[in-house]
C-alpha positions, 0 to 999 in steps of 0.5 A: 500500500506504500505505492498508493498515491493517496492512502497509506495503511499501517499495522498497529498493535490493535489493528490496521489504520488508513491515513492520507498522503499530503505533499509527500507526508503520510498523515494519520489523524484521530487515532485512538490510544484509549477508550471513550472516557464518558459514562463509567470511565469518567474520572477513571484512568485511561482504558485500552482500545479494543482491537478491531478487524479490517482497516479503520480510517484515520483521515480526519481529526477525532474529538477534542476534550470537553472545555469552555472557550479560552475567553482571551482578549480578542486581539490576541485570541485571533492570532493564536486560534486556540479555539479553532479546533476541528473534530468536534468536542466530546469525551471520546477524546483519547486520540492522537495525530501522526505525521511521518515521511514514510511508515517504514519500520526500519527508518528509525526517524526521531520522534517529536511528541508535541503537547498542546497549550491552553493550560490544563483547561483548553486546547487540543492537538487538532488546532491548526497551529499544531499541524505537524506536516511542515516539521515532519517534512523539514526535519525528516522526523515523525511528529505527533500531537495528542488530545487528552482530558483537561479541566474537571474531566482530567483533574478533579481530585476525588480521591479524598472522598471517593477512596481507591476507586477515584484515587487517580482522578486528580491526575487522569489527564496526565495519565492520558498523556502517559497512555499516549506515550505508551502507544508511541512506544509500542507503535511508532516504529510502524510509522517510521519512528524510533521509540528510543529517540522520543522528544516530548515538548510543548509551549505554555500548558504543554510545557507545564505538562512536560514538567509534570511528566518528568516527575511521574514514575509511570512516564519513566522510559517513555521519552528520552528528551524533554522541552519546555517552552514558556511553561516551566512548572515547579509545583503541583496543586497540593492535595488539600487545595485540590480536594477543596476544589472538588468539594466546591464542584460537587456542591455546585452540582448537588452531588453528595460524596456518598453518591459519586456515581451521579457524576458519571450520569450528568450531562457533559455540559452540566459539568462544564458549567460547574467548572466555569463557575470555579474558573470565573475569577481567573478568567475575568482577570485575563489569567489562566484558570488554575482551579484544575491541574495536576495534583500532588496525590502521593501516587500518580504524582508523588512529588512536585515537578521541580520543587525543591529540586529537579526530579530523580525520575528524569535525571537522565533526560536532557532538557531544553527550556525557553521563554519569550521576551514579552510573554505577558503581553497577552494579559493586559492589552492596554497599548495606550499605557503611559509611564504613570500607569507603568509605575502604578503597575510596578508598585502593585508588584514591588511597592516602594521599589517601583521607581527603581525597578521601572528605571532599570527597565527603561534603561534597558530599552529606552525606546520601548512603550510603557505597555511592553515594559509592563509586559516584561516586568510581569514576564520576568516576575513569573514565566522567566523566574520559573524558567530560571529556577527550573534550569538551575535545579535541573543543572544541579541535579546532574545526570543530563544537561539542560539548555536555555533559550530566549526569543526576542524577535517581535511579532509583526502583528498589530505593527509589532506592538505585542513585542515578542509575546507568549506563543510567538515561538510556536510556529517556528518550533514546528517550522510553520510561519503561516499563522498570525504571530509570525507570517511569511518572510525571509527573516521568519523563515531563517528563524524557523530554520534555526529553532526547528533544526534545534528541536529536530537535532535534540530529538535525534541526538539529545543535543539541540546544537545543529548546523543552523545555530551558533555553538550552544553550550549547556546551561550552568549556574556560573556562565548561564549560557543562553541562545538568544534568538534575535533579528536585525543586525544582531542575529541569533547568538549565545549570551551569558546571563541575558537580562541578568540584572532583572533575574537578580532583582526578582530572585531576591524577592 
């Protein structure tokens, strides 16, 4: 069937799949790695797929997990398109998508498993921005995206009231990802991939999930490299806090702890409505909803991902960590902010030290708008602070190296007013510059060549250095070598402790 100009057929461990060819890439969509999670399987660990006879179509996206709309500010939401997800929403959502240059068993290509963003409450691997075709072609690699349970369906911590039956409910969504990685381990060779060269990486929520996987004993051995883009996750939800959220959730549905079976019978939409009530405060502030996420349950997740140190479970897994200069530009889109507003914003963060801090940011970039300085201040205090800690702790653990990068090239969107916002490096990482935060240009193509080459090289060898990038040393706490992606005459290059003055300021607080 490899000579068929339209279709490709691959034999998996549970049955044959038929995919489509697209520009020389073989594409398999909506591939089930787990059974339907509705009804009696709701809140339970993922169950295996039943084997089938004949050939099953894998030519269209499968369902994505139940979720509320991302509810971002419109100016930013139009650019990232998290809510444009084909496939339809439903609980039969344990599906993945595969792009491969050729399903030949002895090809042994590197495998890049991309985890979608959207925190633990939104998104899917079906989103157009995660199309793996370009990266598969550019890198001669197998690219995979995953759908898994999120929100209350994936992270409702019922263990405190439901006993052993619900002991894993607070981390069901993470167990879904482990099940998908097990599918990759068992089947990717048939798609031309090497199960011993699997990179798991993702941006924002995808980085948080990757961080969490690194502390999960059940994930050990299922991936050999890890990448965190703008999503360094240090701590999980404490058991007591997650149990309190579960109690509020059940109370809003009028479900008594003695009758948890009712949670399996209620309509999906009713559960989503209850979830929204718990997320409302975060959404109104333009923040990522935090009511649901991985839980420190002592079983599935026995420790915090990167606190107080890096996890022993992944000591031998090399890691790449990246951030963008203006991550938090998405949060408050007040392009007309003036210096007085910037000072007031800084005062809410650091009180009497606000004037000194604003002066540091203004000296660093005298031509930046107050809006962008606000975003950088907020970014350094949150995203970048966590990234520094994660890199330091991974480096101190030893066993496998860590590399860091900083993306500084502004998005052309809205005349560059967003700076280099959260998500601007997603497209280049997948060698895809078609979307709103990037756009086709010679400069963006050069940058996509550099970043995508680094990820492919990392998947293939465990080292992100490639002919497309300058020599990129591993991170250590003395030099803090960082690959800075820059445009114009500066170009991409390695800098020691870039933005060190701000790192030192925030680490002291």
